[in-house]
C-alpha positions in Angstrom: -36.7 35.2 5.7 -33.6 33.4 4.5 -34.6 30.3 6.5 -37.9 30.0 4.7 -36.2 30.6 1.3 -33.6 27.9 2.2 -36.4 25.5 3.2 -38.3 26.2 -0.1 -35.1 25.6 -2.1 -34.5 22.3 -0.3 -38.1 21.3 -0.9 -37.8 22.1 -4.6 -34.6 20.0 -5.0 -36.2 17.1 -3.2 -39.3 17.3 -5.4 -37.1 17.4 -8.6 -35.1 14.4 -7.6 -38.3 12.5 -6.7 -39.9 13.5 -9.9 -36.9 12.3 -11.9 -36.8 9.0 -10.1 -40.5 8.4 -10.7 -40.1 9.4 -14.4 -37.2 7.0 -14.8 -39.2 4.1 -13.2 -42.2 4.9 -15.5 -39.9 4.9 -18.6 -38.4 1.6 -17.6 -41.8 0.0 -17.1 -43.0 1.4 -20.5 -39.9 -0.1 -22.2 -40.6 -3.5 -20.6 -44.3 -3.3 -21.7 -43.3 -2.3 -25.3 -40.9 -5.2 -25.5 -43.6 -7.6 -24.3 -46.1 -6.3 -26.9 -43.5 -6.5 -29.6 -42.8 -10.1 -28.7 -46.6 -11.0 -28.6 -47.2 -9.2 -32.0 -44.3 -11.1 -33.6 -45.7 -14.5 -32.3 -49.2 -13.5 -33.6 -47.8 -12.6 -37.0 -46.0 -16.0 -37.2 -49.3 -17.8 -36.3 -51.2 -15.9 -39.0 -48.4 -16.7 -41.5 -48.6 -20.4 -40.6 -52.3 -20.5 -41.0 -52.1 -18.8 -44.3 -49.6 -21.4 -45.5 -51.7 -24.3 -44.2 -54.8 -22.9 -45.8 -53.1 -22.4 -49.2 -51.6 -25.9 -49.1 -55.0 -27.3 -48.2 -56.8 -25.4 -51.1 -54.1 -26.6 -53.6 -54.7 -30.2 -52.4 -58.4 -29.9 -53.1 -57.7 -28.3 -56.5 -55.4 -31.1 -57.5 -57.9 -33.7 -56.4 -60.6 -32.1 -58.4 -58.5 -32.2 -61.6 
């Protein structure tokens, strides 16, 4: 019976190590994905801000021309 117990304990240890390695890899991939999304969001916000500035300037030009 001790052989079976020993085999089960070894199996459990191997599974725990494997699960930890898989979890660490998944966390690393999630971090990379979050950073990519953050960068894309920042660029998107910059583009929206630039469009708002151009639109406001364009409207002011029309207002000045109308007066």
